C-alpha positions in Angstrom: -15.5 -12.6 3.5 -12.8 -10.3 2.2 -9.2 -10.9 3.2 -6.3 -8.6 2.5 -2.7 -9.9 2.8 0.4 -8.0 2.3 4.1 -8.9 2.2 7.5 -7.7 1.0 8.8 -5.7 3.9 12.2 -6.2 5.4 15.5 -4.6 6.4 17.4 -2.6 3.7 20.2 -0.1 3.7 19.6 3.5 2.8 19.5 3.9 -1.0 18.2 0.4 -1.5 14.8 -0.8 -2.8 11.9 -2.9 -1.7 8.7 -4.0 -3.4 5.5 -4.4 -1.4 2.6 -6.5 -2.6 -0.9 -6.7 -1.4 -3.7 -9.0 -2.6 -7.4 -9.2 -1.8 -9.4 -12.4 -1.9 -13.0 -13.3 -1.4 -16.2 -11.9 -2.9 -15.2 -8.6 -4.4 -17.8 -7.0 -6.7 -15.5 -4.1 -7.5 -12.5 -2.3 -6.2 -12.8 1.5 -6.1 -9.3 2.3 -5.0 -6.2 0.8 -3.3 -3.5 2.5 -1.3 -0.6 2.2 1.0 -0.2 3.9 4.3 2.5 3.8 6.9 2.7 4.4 10.7 5.5 4.8 13.2 5.1 4.5 17.0 3.4 7.5 18.6 2.2 9.0 15.3 -0.9 8.8 13.1 -1.1 6.5 10.2 -0.3 8.5 7.0 -1.1 8.1 3.4 1.8 7.0 1.2 0.2 6.5 -2.2 -3.2 5.6 -3.7 -4.4 4.4 -7.0 -8.0 4.5 -8.2 -9.8 2.0 -10.4 -9.2 4.4 -13.3 -5.5 4.4 -12.7 -5.2 7.9 -11.1 -2.4 8.0 -8.5 -1.5 10.3 -5.6 1.6 10.3 -3.5 2.7 11.9 -0.3 5.2 14.6 -1.0 7.9 12.9 0.9 7.9 9.9 -1.4 7.3 11.5 -4.8 9.8 10.5 -7.4 11.0 7.6 -5.3 7.9 5.3 -4.8 5.6 4.0 -7.5 2.2 2.5 -6.9 0.7 0.1 -9.4 -2.0 -2.5 -9.7 -3.0 -5.7 -11.4 -6.7 -5.8 -11.7 -6.9 -9.4 -12.8 -5.0 -10.5 -9.7 -6.7 -8.0 -7.4 -3.2 -6.9 -6.3 -1.6 -3.6 -5.6 2.2 -3.0 -5.4 4.4 -0.4 -4.0 7.9 -0.1 -5.5 10.1 1.8 -3.1 13.4 3.1 -4.4 16.1 5.3 -2.9 14.9 4.4 0.5 15.7 6.7 3.4 15.8 6.0 7.2 12.8 8.2 7.6 10.8 5.7 5.5 11.1 3.2 8.3 7.5 2.3 9.4 4.9 -0.3 9.3 3.3 -0.2 5.9 -0.4 -1.0 5.6 -2.4 -1.8 2.5 -6.0 -0.5 2.2 -8.5 -1.6 -0.3 -11.8 0.2 -0.8 -14.4 -2.3 -2.1 -17.7 -1.4 -3.7 -20.7 -3.7 -3.4 -23.5 -4.4 -5.8 -25.7 -1.8 -4.1 -23.0 0.8 -4.3 -21.9 0.7 -0.7 -18.2 1.0 -0.1 -16.0 -0.5 2.6 -12.4 -0.3 3.6 -10.3 -3.4 4.2 -6.8 -3.3 5.7 -3.9 -5.6 5.5 -2.1 -6.7 8.6 0.9 -4.5 8.1 4.5 -5.2 7.0 7.6 -3.7 8.6 10.0 -1.7 6.5 13.3 -0.8 8.2 15.9 1.4 6.5 19.3 1.6 8.1 21.6 4.5 7.6 
């Protein structure tokens, strides 16, 4: 019933910027938190940034001061502004949304992933 769709990836030169967007649709009683993760071949998926319903944010040390996560509660959308991109930022970026139900259960929903490639 819940669908998560993300977009905004692409090819960019080092030092450039990209803005990722991720939206959730369906029956969503509440959103507890939203986040962005990334994964490269042969490695585990790693957290990039998260934002809670209260607006608290966390960032991976490697992206602090370069990436900014934000949300639009009315649109059920989370964004990731990526500035000063580096080749090591190249990865498939995934959106994750933690949704709470009326009986206080929580479930994670993932986007399909969007490729970000940063050339040197």
